[in-house]
Each structure stands twice: as C-alpha cells, then as structure tokens.
C-alpha positions in Angstrom: 63.5 -50.1 -21.6 62.6 -53.7 -19.3 59.4 -53.4 -21.5 61.2 -53.3 -24.4 58.9 -55.9 -26.2 55.5 -54.3 -25.5 57.1 -51.5 -27.3 58.3 -53.8 -30.4 54.8 -55.3 -30.6 53.7 -52.6 -30.6 55.6 -50.9 -34.2 55.1 -54.3 -35.0 50.6 -53.2 -34.8 52.4 -49.6 -36.7 54.0 -51.4 -39.1 51.1 -53.9 -40.4 48.8 -50.4 -40.1 51.3 -48.6 -42.6 50.8 -52.4 -45.3 48.2 -51.9 -45.3 47.1 -48.3 -46.1 50.1 -48.7 -47.9 48.5 -51.0 -51.1 45.5 -48.4 -51.8 48.1 -45.1 -51.4 49.9 -43.3 -53.9 53.5 -43.7 -55.6 56.3 -42.1 -55.4 55.7 -40.5 -58.8 52.1 -38.9 -57.2 53.6 -37.8 -54.0 52.6 -33.7 -53.7 55.0 -31.4 -55.5 57.9 -30.5 -52.4 56.5 -27.6 -50.1 52.6 -27.9 -51.2 51.1 -26.6 -48.4 48.6 -30.2 -48.3 47.5 -31.8 -45.8 48.4 -35.5 -47.3 45.4 -38.2 -48.6 46.8 -40.9 -48.4 50.2 -42.7 -47.5 52.6 -44.8 -49.9 55.3 -47.4 -48.7 57.9 -45.9 -46.7 61.0 -44.6 -48.2 63.6 -45.5 -45.9 64.9 -42.9 -44.0 64.2 -40.0 -42.3 65.7 -37.4 -41.6 64.8 -35.2 -38.0 66.1 -31.8 -36.7 65.8 -32.0 -33.1 67.0 -29.8 -29.6 69.5 -33.0 -27.3 67.3 -35.6 -25.8 64.3 -35.9 -28.1 65.3 -38.7 -29.4 67.4 -41.8 -28.7 68.7 -44.6 -30.5 71.2 -46.3 -27.7 73.9 -44.5 -27.3 73.8 -42.5 -24.5 72.4 -45.4 -22.8 72.1 -48.8 -24.2 68.4 -50.1 -22.3 67.3 -46.0 -23.9 65.9 -46.7 -27.6 62.8 -45.8 -29.0 65.0 -45.5 -32.2 65.9 -49.1 -33.5 63.0 -51.3 -33.2 61.9 -48.2 -34.9 64.5 -48.8 -37.4 63.5 -52.6 -37.9 60.0 -53.2 -37.9 59.4 -50.0 -41.0 62.5 -49.9 -43.1 63.2 -46.8 -42.1 66.6 -45.9 -41.3 66.2 -42.5 -39.5 69.4 -39.6 -39.3 69.1 -36.4 -36.4 70.9 -33.9 -36.9 70.5 -31.5 -33.6 70.4 -28.5 -32.7 72.1 -25.5 -29.9 69.0 -24.1 -28.9 65.4 -23.2 -30.7 66.8 -20.3 -32.7 69.5 -23.1 -34.7 66.0 -25.3 -34.7 64.0 -22.8 -36.0 66.5 -21.5 -38.7 68.0 -25.4 -39.7 63.7 -26.2 -40.4 63.7 -23.0 -42.1 66.2 -23.0 -44.6 65.0 -23.5 -48.4 68.0 -25.7 -49.0 67.5 -28.2 -46.4 65.0 -30.5 -46.9 64.4 -32.6 -43.3 61.2 -34.0 -43.4 60.4 -33.2 -39.4 61.2 -32.2 -36.8 60.6 -32.0 -32.4 59.4 -28.1 -31.9 59.4 -26.5 -28.7 56.1 -23.5 -28.4 59.0 -21.4 -29.8 59.3 -22.9 -32.4 56.0 -24.1 -34.2 54.1 -20.4 -34.1 57.5 -19.4 -35.8 57.5 -22.1 -38.4 53.4 -22.2 -39.1 54.1 -18.5 -39.9 57.1 -19.5 -42.4 55.3 -21.5 -44.3 58.4 -24.1 -43.2 56.1 -27.2 -41.7 53.0 -28.9 -43.1 49.5 -29.4 -42.5 49.4 -33.1 -40.6 46.9 -35.1 -41.4 46.0 -36.6 -38.4 43.2 -39.5 -39.8 46.4 -41.4 -40.8 48.0 -40.9 -37.8 47.4 -44.4 -35.4 46.6 -43.3 -31.6 46.1 -40.4 -32.7 43.1 -39.4 -30.8 44.5 -41.2 -27.5 46.4 -37.5 -27.5 45.2 -34.8 -24.8 42.4 -33.2 -26.6 44.2 -29.8 -24.7 47.4 -30.6 -26.5 46.0 -31.8 -29.6 44.3 -28.0 -29.6 47.2 -26.2 -29.7 49.1 -27.4 -32.8 45.3 -25.9 -34.5 45.5 -23.1 -36.6 42.9 -21.9 -39.3 41.3 -25.1 -39.3 44.1 -26.8 -39.3 46.7 -29.5 -37.9 50.6 -28.5 -37.7 52.1 -31.6 -35.8 51.7 -34.6 -33.0 52.3 -33.1 -29.2 55.5 -35.0 -28.4 55.6 -34.4 -24.5 54.6 -31.4 -21.9 55.1 -29.6 -18.6 54.6 -27.0 -16.6 55.7 -24.6 -14.6 55.9 -24.2 -10.7 57.3 -22.7 -7.6 59.4 -24.7 -6.0 61.0 -23.5 -3.1 63.7 -25.4 -0.2 61.3 -25.5 3.2 64.3 -25.3 5.8 65.5 -21.6 3.9 61.4 -20.5 3.6 59.4 -19.1 6.3 55.8 -19.6 4.9 55.3 -21.4 1.9 55.1 -18.6 -2.0 51.7 -19.0 -3.9 51.7 -16.7 -6.8 54.6 -14.9 -8.9 55.6 -12.7 -6.9 58.1 -15.0 -4.9 59.8 -14.6 -7.7 59.4 -11.5 -9.0 58.4 -8.3 -6.0 61.2 -7.1 -5.9 60.8 -7.3 -1.8 60.0 -10.4 -1.8 62.7 -11.6 -4.0 65.1 -9.6 -2.0 65.0 -11.6 0.9 66.2 -14.1 -0.4 68.9 -12.6 -2.6 71.5 -14.3 -4.1 69.8 -17.7 -3.4 66.7 -17.5 -6.8 66.6 -19.8 -9.0 64.8 -18.9 -13.0 64.9 -20.6 -16.4 67.1 -18.9 -18.7 64.3 -18.6 -21.8 62.6 -15.6 -22.9 59.1 -17.5 -22.6 59.9 -17.2 -19.3 59.1 -13.4 -19.6 55.2 -14.6 -19.7 55.8 -15.2 -15.5 56.9 -12.2 -16.0 53.9 -11.4 -16.9 51.8 -12.8 -14.7 52.8 -11.0 -12.1 52.2 -8.5 -12.6 49.0 -8.4 -14.6 47.6 -9.1 -10.7 50.1 -6.3 -9.7 49.0 -3.9 -12.2 44.8 -4.4 -13.3 45.6 -0.9 -15.7 48.2 -2.5 -18.2 45.8 -4.9 -19.3 48.2 -7.8 -19.4 45.7 -10.7 -20.8 47.5 -13.8 -22.6 51.1 -13.4 -21.1 52.3 -14.7 -24.1 50.8 -12.3 -26.2 52.5 -8.3 -25.1 52.1 -4.6 -26.3 55.2 -2.5 -26.3 53.7 -0.9 -22.8 53.3 -3.9 -21.6 56.6 -5.5 -22.7 58.2 -3.0 -21.4 56.9 -3.0 -17.5 57.9 -6.7 -17.8 61.7 -6.2 -18.0 61.4 -3.5 -15.2 60.6 -6.8 -12.7 63.1 -8.7 -14.3 65.5 -6.0 -14.5 65.1 -5.4 -11.0 65.1 -9.2 -9.5 68.3 -10.1 -11.2 71.4 -9.3 -8.7 69.2 -11.4 -6.5 69.6 -14.4 -8.8 71.6 -17.1 -8.3 71.6 -18.5 -11.4 69.9 -18.7 -14.4 68.9 -22.2 -16.1 69.2 -24.0 -19.3 69.5 -27.6 -17.9 66.8 -29.0 -15.9 69.7 -30.6 -14.0 71.5 -27.0 -13.4 68.0 -26.2 -10.9 68.2 -29.3 -9.5 71.9 -28.6 -9.2 71.5 -25.5 -7.2 69.0 -27.0 -4.9 70.1 -29.8 -3.8 73.8 -27.8 -2.6 71.2 -26.4 -1.5 72.3 -22.7 -2.3 69.0 -22.2 -3.8 66.3 -21.4 -2.3 62.9 -20.5 -4.0 62.7 -21.7 -7.9 60.6 -21.7 -10.8 61.7 -25.0 -12.0 59.2 -28.1 -13.9 57.6 -30.7 -12.5 60.3 -33.1 -13.3 62.8 -30.1 -11.0 60.6 -31.8 -7.8 60.4 -34.9 -8.3 64.1 -36.2 -8.2 64.0 -34.3 -6.0 62.0 -35.5 -3.9 62.7 -38.5 -4.4 66.0 -38.1 -2.9 65.3 -37.1 -0.3 65.4 -33.4 -0.9 63.4 -30.7 1.4 61.9 -28.8 -1.1 57.8 -28.7 -2.0 56.5 -27.7 -5.5 53.8 -25.3 -5.8 51.1 -24.3 -8.0 50.8 -20.8 -8.4 47.6 -19.0 -7.5 47.0 -16.8 -10.8 48.2 -18.3 -12.8 50.0 -21.6 -14.8 52.4 -21.6 -17.4 53.5 -24.8 -19.5 54.3 -26.0 -22.5 54.8 -29.0 -25.7 56.5 -30.1 -27.4 54.9 -31.0 -31.3 56.2 -32.9 -34.2 56.6 -31.7 -37.2 55.8 -32.0 -40.7 58.8 -30.3 -42.7 57.2 -28.3 -45.3 60.3 -29.3 -47.8 59.9 -33.5 -47.1 61.8 -35.7 -48.9 60.2 -38.8 -46.8 56.5 -38.1 -45.9 55.7 -41.4 -46.1 57.9 -42.7 -43.3 56.6 -39.0 -41.4 53.6 -39.8 -41.0 55.1 -43.8 -39.7 57.5 -42.2 -36.8 54.3 -39.4 -36.3 52.1 -43.0 -35.3 55.4 -44.4 -33.7 55.9 -41.9 -31.7 52.6 -41.7 -30.4 52.4 -45.2 -29.2 52.3 -45.6 -25.4 54.4 -47.3 -24.6 57.2 -45.5 -26.8 55.5 -42.3 -24.8 56.2 -44.4 -21.4 60.0 -44.8 -23.1 60.2 -40.9 -23.3 58.6 -39.6 -20.2 60.7 -41.3 -18.0 63.9 -41.1 -19.7 63.6 -37.0 -20.2 61.4 -36.3 -17.1 58.6 -34.7 -18.5 54.4 -35.7 -19.1 53.7 -38.1 -21.9 50.8 -36.6 -24.5 49.4 -39.9 -24.2 47.5 -40.9 -21.2 47.7 -44.0 -22.3 51.5 -43.7 -20.8 50.2 -43.9 -17.9 48.0 -47.3 -17.9 48.6 -51.2 -17.5 52.4 -51.8 -15.8 53.9 -49.0 -18.0 54.6 -45.8 -15.8 54.9 -45.6 -12.1 51.6 -44.2 -10.5 53.1 -42.1 -8.5 55.3 -40.4 -11.5 52.1 -40.8 -13.4 50.7 -38.2 -10.0 53.9 -36.1 -9.6 53.2 -35.5 -13.4 49.3 -34.5 -13.3 49.6 -36.5 -16.9 45.2 -37.5 -16.6 44.8 -35.0 -14.8 42.4 -33.0 -17.3 41.1 -30.4 -15.0 44.4 -29.5 -14.2 46.0 -29.2 -17.9 42.9 -27.2 -18.7 44.0 -24.2 -16.7 47.3 -23.7 -17.9 48.3 -21.5 -20.0 50.6 -22.8 -22.5 52.9 -21.2 -24.6 53.3 -20.0 -28.0 55.2 -17.8 -29.9 54.8 -14.0 -29.2 53.6 -12.4 -32.4 53.2 -8.9 -33.1 49.9 -9.1 -34.5 47.6 -11.0 -31.6 44.2 -10.7 -30.1 42.1 -7.6 -29.4 42.8 -5.4 -26.3 43.1 -1.6 -25.3 45.3 -1.2 -28.4 42.6 -2.1 -30.8 43.3 -1.5 -34.6 40.3 -1.0 -37.1 40.1 -4.7 -37.6 39.8 -5.9 -33.4 43.3 -6.5 -33.6 46.7 -4.2 -31.6 50.0 -4.3 -32.2 51.9 -6.4 -30.3 55.2 -7.8 -29.5 57.0 -10.3 -31.3 59.3 -13.2 -30.6 63.1 -11.2 -32.1 61.7 -8.5 -29.3 61.5 -10.9 -26.6 64.3 -12.5 -27.2 66.5 -8.9 -27.8 64.2 -7.8 -24.0 65.2 -10.8 -21.9 69.2 -10.1 -23.2 68.7 -7.1 -21.8 67.6 -7.9 -18.5 69.0 -10.4 -17.7 73.2 -10.6 -19.5 73.4 -7.4 -20.3 
C-alpha cells in the first residue's frame, strides 16, 4: 500500500514481458478450443478482460480500503479489466467453476476446491514457463499442484493450523491435538474451546487418533477409510458439548480469545500474531504428532475466455510486491518468500508466519481434497489402492458431529 510505486514498477516489468511474448505468440484465431485440457504453449495479446471467482477478501481493488488495491495497477498496465464473482463458501466456489454454462477465467482455490476441480476437469493445466516468477515460489508449495506430470495452479498464499491457549486459563502449555480432542482434556476447559468450522478439521482429530489408537493405522489424515472416519466422528461428537465456538471467519476466533471467553483453540498464525501484538496473554504452539496446513492457488478455468489475461494475472500475483500486499492485508503467508526481502514485509511478520522456513514447510501436512481412491494401506484392493471417504462424506460427517 505505502509501496504502491514499487508495485507499479513490477507491473511495468510484467507488461513489458507480456508484450515481448505477444509478438511471437499465436493470435486469437489459433487458440485452443474451449475446454481443451492442455497447457498453453505460447501467449498472445491480452483479451482486455478477466473474469475471476473468489471467496471474500482474495482480490482487493480499493473498495474495502482505498489503500489496499492490487487490481487497479494491473488493469492500467495490462489493459485487462478485472471482474470478480464472489462465492459465499467453498461449495459455491466449486459449483461456479464446474458449471459448464459459465466461462470463468480463473479461481483462487483452497485445497478442498482444487482437488475437485482437477478431478472434474474444470481447470486447465498451467505452463509454468509462461509464468514470470514461478520458480521463485516455495518449491514445497509448487509440488502440491502437480498431478500426472502436469501443473494445475500457481501458489498464492498458505498457512498452518496451530494450537493457541490463554496463559491465564491453562496451567501447563498444551503440546498436542489431545488438548482439543482428548475427552478428558477437552472437559477441563468445557465451554471454552474454539474450533475451525470446516470439514477439513477432521484431519486434526485424525492426527490425535493416529497417536492415540495406532490400530487404526491412520497414515494420511486427509485420506481416511470409512472405519477411520467413523472413529474420528465419535471423538468430535464427544467434543461438541465443550466447544464455545466453531469459527468460520478468522476474526471470530480473535474475538473469542480477546474477550477472555476462550481457553484453548485451533487457529492460524494470524490469530496468534494479532492477539500477541495487542498484548493479549496467548501463546501459539506447533502440535506434536503433526501440524496441518493449507494453501490457496490460482487456477485457470477449463473454459476460460481470456487465457492470456489470466496468465498475466498469474505473473502479477506471484510477484513479491503483490505478494507483500496480499499477505499484509489478509494475514497469511505469501507463497513467494521474496515478499520478505528489502523493505516489504516486517521481519516480525515473516518470522511469525514462517515465510522462509523451509524446514518447517517440509513438516507441514498440507490439506488436499479427500477422495474415494487413496494411497495403499491396510484395506488394499487388487491395484494396491484402498477405498477411502470423499469430501462429500466428510462434509456430511462434520455436519452430523457439530451441528445436528
């Protein structure tokens, strides 16, 4: 925001590169057919428009805060006018992108959306050679978007799931997910637990069970058999009476702790950072037994009308100056660690969000869409695969355990 001139300079560089590419690229009449599931080999001139689908807060054009705007400079320098279709939740995001009558160019996809869009062939592969700055993004994050030797998106932001506790309310620091999911420990702080309202939270409970009951043979907490999922749901049902709030918006968890009503919770680095800077008596903990995480990525729609503008957007959002703005505004870790170089993000911010900590990144178990077919395990079929539960089943189970 206060470095907008630097961001504008980055756009000039992007625009210059795209212009150079355009001279040697195919024209509109030579484009791939709509819905072709192949990565682009070249780029042409921008089409003058860009239609995106996002959850709230993913793209800012100064409407929320005039100082927060990474869209206007992009439009001015590339000529691609950005339109954003907002989705209320991950399910609506998936439905919009999978609607064959819609031709959105791109989507900012969280993990529970990305896998379903790839499986449904509703997003096209990306040619990373056409994305300036792609190789500057964290390798661990880039690897999450590969399938069958194809790349299906460009990392945008990421974060991890932590434990947080009020130091006044908790006698000894919790060290594992048992603080939230073990029945006896949950009861100690009954009515003061804070949990993220997402089916993917099932994975944290699965990590607890992985340590508690090794006979279940849980390996990947995002790939659970029917039996494993049923056991996790039993834990969540027993936990429910002790939960103060299932939070959907990050600010809700902040409010719960700031008011003194929460003792232990599942949070992101954002809540720890905000409350710590506000002088609140909280402490964040990386859980023993496994820390989970998530990444949002920009993906290209399979029926994109403006693929050249979309590639320019991929380049723009991967640049360190835009990454700095997104991270600072949203309270997330940028995918490009160069956002923490120079005079961009504060050193304290980068440390709190572990932006450049590759050792930590390697330990994070990143979320992916639960799928029926998963890695080989104790219930192998003839092909070395096993029958797992998919995201639809996880969603039903989550509602059953926390809301019904």
